[in-house]
C-alpha angles and dihedrals in degrees: 000000000000125000102261092116100055140057132347090026129082109231144160113272109173136009122206114206130191116222135183097232120018097202093051091047091049091054088058097042093048104036102030103028099032102232123149123226111244098177133358137189130170094279105017139054129184114212127206142172099202100039091247114056123062112224100166131022121195120206131184107207124210111268090005117194129201122267113275127214128244094034134123117249137078122009091169144319115225127224112206115209120207097240148004088254088060090051088051092054091045093049093050091049092046094050088052091058093058090225113147119255142168129216142200143174109225097182090240092052147008113235144189122201126211137168119216117228090273095051097258108150122237130185122197113192150153126220124233110229109282090236086069094055118102118226126188126175091346095309127109119225112244132161141161110251135157113285119234096229095172091057090051092048090051090056096080142003095192120139120263113251101162127272112335120254093245093062116125137182099267101188146320127237117204139193111228134181099223119031095194094051091046091049091052091049095050097041106033094029107036100022102244124145126224106242103168142018129213129171105295090348142092131199120211135187149153124234094024095290114154088246142329091179133024126189130192143171094216091127088059136279107285094023106173128237110263121243115277093245094049123116110257139064117000098175143314133211130239112204115215122201094234146343093272093057092048092047090053090053092047091054092048091049091051090050088055090052096249116155110239122190123198119222128180098283105357142039125238126215134159126218118237090273095052099259103149120224131190113209108213139166 
């Protein structure tokens, strides 16, 4: 795996998801997805692949309500596997569960698409080597083509033992209500660059990755922020390489008029559509 999810880049570290029933969600995330539980309380569970780093946290809010349509929030979070062989093992396991999935070849990556029992979107993918990506005028060539599943399955016959330890949070894809305002927030505020366009969607990254963040208005222009107790995205983290890089982003966010709140060891800000972000180092 290449170094797009480490210094000096800014990247997504952890995603916190709200679910209706924690025990039911854990059955899916452990048995179907292959996560391990790092910590668990009555209403929260931290999930890991290496026994040390939390990639996904599940929370069951008080008076939780189901996910509603035509809202801003999570489209999917994306789990990046270390290799195509790992994707092969995952795909074979997943087909054996009978759980529904989608699939696509995006030129830069090969991806599987899943919804958890609450309708939270998940992508599981592997990157093609970056030397195989095509760039033109600062934009990377991506598309949605049919995935060659048989070729992936032929890559490995190894036994399934859950998600491999080298798995990282590859990116997050968000529904927003105003694409232009969201673009300004993520580029002028947080320092990301637009690297690809798609109908009603933008893909953004640092360090010439194909995308660490994607935003779209596929739920409709002006899509409202969901209720706080609704199933869906609670927050996600952006990992900065150092204090200086984070401080630069904080100053830029304040110049845009974004409200930034300081917590003990991180800062909290929301994008213009209410997607909450924790800025960490």
